N, C-alpha and C positions, 0 to 999 in steps of 0.2 A: 884686357880690362879686368881689374879685379872685381869680385862680387862682394867683398867685405864692405858693408855700408859705413863702418867707422873709418875705413882707410880711403874712401873716395871723396876727395874735396869737390865741392861744387864748381861747375865751370865758371870762369870769370873772364871779363875782358883783358885783364892783366894777370898773368900768372905771378905767384909770389916771388920766385927767383928765376926768371927766364934767362936763357942764353941771349946774348946781345942780338943775334939774328932773329930770334923769336920775339924779342921785345919790339924791334922795329916792325915786324909783321903785325903783332898785336895792336900796337899803337896806331899804325896806318889803317888797319881793318876797323878799329874803333871810330876813327874819323870818318870813314866811308859809311859805316853802318848808322851812325847818328846824324848823318847828312851834313857834318861840318865840311866835308868835301862833297859837294853836290853832284848829282848825275850829270855826266858830260864834262866834268872838270878835268882839264889837262893836268897830269901829274908832273909838275916841274921838279926835277931832281934836286937842283940847287936849293930851292925853297924848302923841300921836304927834308933834306939833310939837316937843315938848321932846325926846323920844327921838331923833328924826331930825334935830334942829337945822334944821328946815325951816319956811318960811313957809306960811300957809294956802293960798295959790294954788298953790304947787308941790306941796304935799301932796295937794290935790284932783286935780291933774292926774295924780299917781302913782296915786291910787285909781281914777280913770277908766281909766287904761291897764290896771290889773290887773283891773278889771271886764271889759274886753274880752277879757282872757286867761282869764276865768272862774276867777281865783283869789280874786276878791272878789264878793260878791253884794249887790245893792241891794234893800232891802225898803221899799216905799213907807211914808212917814210914820214909819219905824223907823230908818233909817240904813243904813250899810254894814257888812257882816259878812264875816269870812273864810269863804270857801265851805266847805261841809261836805265831808268825805270819805265816799265811798259805795261799797260793794262792787258795787252795781248799776252805778254810773257807771264804776267801774274796768273791769268786764266789758265794757261797751259800748265804752270807749276801746281796750281790747285787741283787740276784734273789728275796730274801725276800722283799727288798725295792721296787723292780719293781711290786710286787704283792700288797704291802700294801699302799705305799705312794701315788701313783696316785689316788687310791680310797679314801684315807683320805683327800687328797687335794680337791677332787671333793665334798666331804661332807662339807669341810671347806668353800667352795664357797657359800654355802647356809646359813652358820651360822656365818661367821666371822663379827666382829664388826669394826666400824670406828676407835675405839681406838686400836684394834689389828692390823689393817692396818697401822696406824700411827707408832706403835711399830715396826712392820716389817721394815718400812722405816728407822727408827732410827738404827736398828741393821745393815742394809746393809751400811748405811752412815758411821757408826763407824767402821765397818769391813774394808771398803775401806781405811779409815784413817789409820788403823793399818797396812794394807798391804803396804802402802807407806813407812813404816819403816821396812818392812819384819818381822813384828811381827806375824809370822805364828801361834804361839801358842795360843795367845789371839784370833785371828781370827777364829781358828777352834772352840773354845767355843762359839763364836758369831754365827757361822754357826749352831752349835748344837741347840742353842736357837732359831734360825730362824725356824728350822724344828720342834722343840718342840712347838713353838707357832702355826704353821699351824696345827699340829696334835691336839693341844688342841682345836682349832676352829672347829674341827669335831664334838665336844661335845659327843664323845664316848670314855670313859675313858679306855676301854680295848684296843682299837685301838691305843690310844695315848700312853699307856704303852708299847705296842708292838713296835711302831715306835721308842720310846725313847730308849728302850732296844737295838734295832738293831744299832741305830746310836751311842750310847755310846760304843758298841762293835767295832764300826768302827773308833773311834777317832784316834787310832794310824795309821790306813791306810789313814785317812784324813790328818794327820800330814805329812806323807810321800808324799801324793799327793801335799799338799801345798808347802812343802819345797823342793821337788826334781822334781815335775812334771810340774811346771809352769802353764800357761794357766789360770791364776786366774782372770784377767780382764774380759774376756768373761764370766767366771762363775758367777761373781757377777753382771755383766750386766743382765745375765739371771735371777738372783734373783729379780732384779727390774722389769723385764718384768713379772715375775710370780706374783708379788704383784699387778701390774697394772691389770692383768686379774682377779685376785681374787677380786679386787675392782668392776669389772664390773659383777661379779657373774655368769660368763659363765662357767658353770660346765664342759662342754665337753672340752673346750679349757684348763681349769686349769688341768684337768686330763691329757691331751695330753702334756702339758708343764712340768708337774712334771715327767712324763715318760722320756721326753727328758733330764730333769735335772739329773735323775739317770744315764741315758746312757752317759752323759757327764762325770760323775765321772768314769764310767767304761772305757771310752776311755782314760781318764788321767792316770789311773792305768795301762792301757795296754802299755802306753809309758814308764812308770817307770819300769815295769817288762821287762827288756830289753832282757833277754834271754829265757823267757817263763818258767823258773824254779826257779828263785830266784830274790830277790832285794838285791843289794849290797849297803851298807851304804857309807857315805862320807869317812870313814876310811878303806874302803875296806872289811868290815866285812859283811858276809851274814846275813840278818836279816829277811828274809822270805823264806820259803820253800814250796814245793808243797804239802807235807803231813802235817796234823795238828800236 
């Protein structure tokens, strides 16, 4: 990953000129993340080949990649399904973030470059612009890129990989949080404050603020999970349960 802020495009659900295999992956991932393909949905190859305008080989490669990211689940002799959303799983991933991201941010405070600081500011500015139009989907990919960049600045590739894996698994929960939970202006104001503290290289304060950042997400989701056992989508369909 380059650290030249002018050379790093923001993350996007659709790369500008993807390989055909990447295009199938990105488009299928988008349908899963924005819940167009709901949790528990069987991935029918024939239907998806038409929807994605993709060949079978490219589609299967995309499904395999999404399985590795835990957005798709393989059931022996039954096929591939969109992974279920689970309050239990959500809680476990939030705890994992609480353990990892504050420490990773602390390490980033010592290593982050001026170019990376500038890039983080670009991400926040563009995300706020997207949110003015309620473009929650693009905004959550920008948010993923924000956390990916902080993790990269730790200069520990193993921790970076772990943070990215957890946050990729959280994308659908982030989408629910963004589109159903509100409270986004304070969230992205907190992003700006976190950048300001990273720039001062105050490791103790950066660690504290990242912990607060994860806790804000926990609180947003607690508002969405209205009855403590399920999340009900806009069409009245239950999309999250307590058990995985």
